[in-house]
Residue, then its C-alpha position, 0 to 999 in steps of 0.5 A: x500500500x503506497x504511503x505506509x511503512x512495514x510497521x503500520x502494516x503489522x499494526x493493521x494485522x494486529x488490529x484484525x487479530x485483536x478484533x477477533x479476540x486474539x491476544x497480540x503481544x508487542x515484542x521489541x528487538x534491538x537492531x545490530x546497528x544501534x543508530x537504527x530504531x528497534x525492530x517491532x513485531x507483533x506476536x499472537x499469544x496462542x495456547x498451543x494445546x488448543x487445536x481448535x483455537x489454532x485452526x481458527x487462528x490460521x483461518x484469521x491469518x489467511x483472511x488477513x493476508 
């Protein structure tokens, strides 16, 4: 999408997941070059033991992409 950065795209995906009731956590990683801002990524918090929830999560990811 023109005029957006990669970070805003990740935020949009996180908003879709949150709206569906999935807990999404922000993880911040430092860059190797300290002059650059840290790298942010959103990681869904999913209970691996819940097969049905995992299947629903996969459907949400497919729909959001």
